[in-house]
N, C-alpha and C positions, 0 to 999 in steps of 0.2 A: 627751604632756606630762603632768606631774603635776597632780593636782587642786589648784586654788588654795585656800589656807586661811589665815585670820587667825591670827597667833601670839598665844597667851595667856601672859603672864608670871605665874608663880606663885612663891611663896617656897619655901624648903627645909624648912618646918615639917612635922614628922611626928608627929601626935598619937597617944597610946597608948590613948585611950578616945573613944567616940562613942555618941550615941543610935542612929545608923544609919550603916552603911557602904554606899555605892553603888559597885558594881564595874562599870566601863566608862563612859567619858565621851564616848559618842556622843550623838545627840539625845535618846534615851530616858533615858540616865543623867543627863545634865545637867538635863533637865526634872524628873526625879524628885527630884534633889538640890536643885534650886531651890525647888520647892514645899514640900519638907520643911523646908528651912532657913528659908523665908519663914514657915512655920507655927511657928517657934521651936525646932525640933529642932537638936541639935548634930550636923551631918552631915559625913562625910568622903567625898569623891568620889575614887576611885582610877582611874588610867588608866595602862596599861602603856607607852603611847607618848605622843603628843600629843593634846590634847582635839580631838575631831572629825576625826582624821586618817584614819580608815578609811571605812567605808561612808557615814557621815554627811556627808562632803564629796564623795561620789561618787554622788549620787542625783538624782532629778528635782526635788526641792524643792517638790513640790506640796502645798498645804494646801487640800484640796478636799472638797466635799459631793457633787459630781456623780458619779452612778453608784455611790454607796456602797450597801452592803447596808442594808436597812431597819433592821436591828438596831443598826448602828453609826452611823446618820445623826445621831441626837441628839448623840452624842459628837463627831462631826465638826463639827457646827454650833457646839457649845460651844468647840471647840478654836480656831476662828477668833477668837472673842472673847478667848480666853486669850492668843493671840499678841499682840494689841493691848495687853492688860493688862500682859504681861511687858515689852514695849518701853517702855511708859510708866513702869513701876516701876523698871526698870534704868537708864533714861535714855540708852540707846544704840540705834543702828539695828541691828535683827536681820536686816535684809534682807527683812522681811515686807511684802508688797504685795497688796492686793485688786485685782489686775490683770485678773481674769477668766481663764477656762479655755475653750479652744476644741477641740472634737472634730469631726473630719471623717471621712466614710466614703462609699464607693460600694457598700456592702453593705446591701441593703434590709432584711434581717432585723436587722442591727445597729442601723440607724436606727430601726426600729420598737421595738426593745428600749429604746433611749434615750427614745423617746416615751412608752412605757409607764411607765418609771421616772419620767419627768417629771410624768405625771399624778398619780402617788402623791406625789412630792416637793413639788409646788406646794401640795398639801393640808397639808404639814408646814411651809409657810412658806419654802421654798427658791426662789430666783429662778433658774429654768432655762428656757431659751428654745430651741425647735426652729427650725432654719434650713432654708429651702427650698434647692433646688439653686442658684439664683442667689445667694442670700444666703451660702450656704456657700462658693461659688466666690469671691465677692467678699472675704469675710473671710479666706479661705485663699489669697489671690492670691500670696503669697510662695512657695507650693508649685509654682506654674506649671502647674497642672492643674485640670480641672473636677471638681466633687464633686456627688454625688447628694443630699447632705444633711449636716446636722451639728447640733450642739447647743452653745449658748453659755451659760455660767454666770458672769455678771458679778460676783457677790459672792465667788467663789472666788479663790484667790490662790496666791502662792509665797513661800517663805522661802529666802533665799540660802544654799545649803549651805556656802559658804566662811565665812560669818559667824555663822550661827545658833548652833551648839554652843559655840564659844569665847565669844560674847557672853553667852549664857545662863549659862555657867560663871562669867563675871564677876559675874553677879547672885547666884550661890551665895555667892561671897566677900563681896559687899556685905551679905548677910544673916547673916554670921558663919560660913558653912561653910568647910571647908578643901578645896582642890583639890590633889591630889598627882599630878604627871605623872612618867612614867618609872619607874613602880613597879607591877609586876604583882602581882595577888592570886594566891596559890598554893593556898589551901585554906580550909576552914571548921573551926573547933573547936566542939565542943558539950559541954554539961554537962547531965546528966539529960535528954537528948533534945532540948534546946533550944540554939539558937545562942548561943555565948558569945564568939567572937572570929573575926577574919579574919587569916589568916597571909599576909604580904606579903614581897616581896623585901627590904624594909627593916626588918621587925619585925612584931610582933603588935599589932593594934588590938582592944581589948576592946569588944564591942558586943552588944546583945541582938537586933539586927535587921540584916538584909542585903537589899539589892535587887540582883539579878543583872541587869545590862543589858549583857552582853558581846557581844551580837549573834552573829555567826557563831562566836565562841569560846565561847559559853555552853554548848553541848552537851558539849564536852570537859571544861569545868570542872565541870559538874554530874555528869558520869559518875562522878567519883571519890566522889560522895556517893550513888551508886546511883540517880540520877535520869536517865531517858531523855528527852532534849529535842532532837529533830532540827531544828536551826535553820539550818545551813549550806546554802545553795542558790544557784543562779545562774539568773536569769530573762532577762537581756538584757545586751548589751554597752553600756557607757557611755563616751562620748567627751567630753573637755573641749576646747572650741574657743576659741582666743584671741579677744580683741576684734577687730572689724573688719567682720563681716557686718552688713548693713543691711537694713531693711524686713521683718524677721521679727517675729512676735508674741511677747509675753512667755511664753506657755505654749500649746503646740499638741500635739494627739495625733491620729495616724492609726494604722491597723493595722500599719504598717511602722516608724514612728518617733515618738518623743516628744521634744519640744524645750522647754527652759526657759532663759530669759535670766537670767544671773547678775548680781550687783551690780557686777562689774568690767567689764561690757559684753560679755563673752563668752557662750557658750552651752554648755549641757550637752545632749548628744544621747544618747538611748537607742534602740538599734537592735535590732529583733527580726525573726525569720524571715529573709526575703530582702530586707529593706528596705535601701535605698541612699540616702544623702544626701551631697551635695557641699557641704561647708561653706565652700568657697573664696569669699572676698569678691569682689563684682563680677559 
């Protein structure tokens, strides 16, 4: 089944000048455009298809601090507050919830790694709690198996992949930015070594600044400017499951599968290795 996605209606305006052009309206692109437009810049957000229609509506949707690299942890903590800030400012439901994140494992080394990370993270103010075998098995009852241990991070959360990018793009427009769907960027023009314009399918937009947020397409776009950027990769298989399953937690991770509840009541499943999940209700 296709990934669920909220539809965003945009007008047919095509500006010929901007303070900044953001290429790609996935979650990175819409957030960049939102904060730039909120800061008062004249922003144009370009999307070759629909806002959020590719990887940004086909992901786990986790907004987490748990098990982050120490160097990125402060940014992860700050991002949780920014999700709440954006929702309040835009005045719509982004699908963000601090529902907690549950990790389960039967691998002693993995569990010890989580414990070691937790000792560091608690010193940084992160609420992360190790689970005994009985606690992990109880919290993971929906999996139907016993677990040697786990970790629970109650302040972490999720953002609904079906809603987040389109709703944040709505915020771009509320702050005066322009969102153009169905219009691919084709190249960059420069003058005296500096960016001067973006060439699109519908015309040229003069701008001194460009943000490339094209995800898997970024490498091929940048190659024409002599920039090597190996971005395209596949890490796991993602399944979108229709509403109907009951008794599953909002966000769960094991070595075989990761699961996230979407806003429509369905689930997104990420399967790696030889993991197997039967999402059939009942």
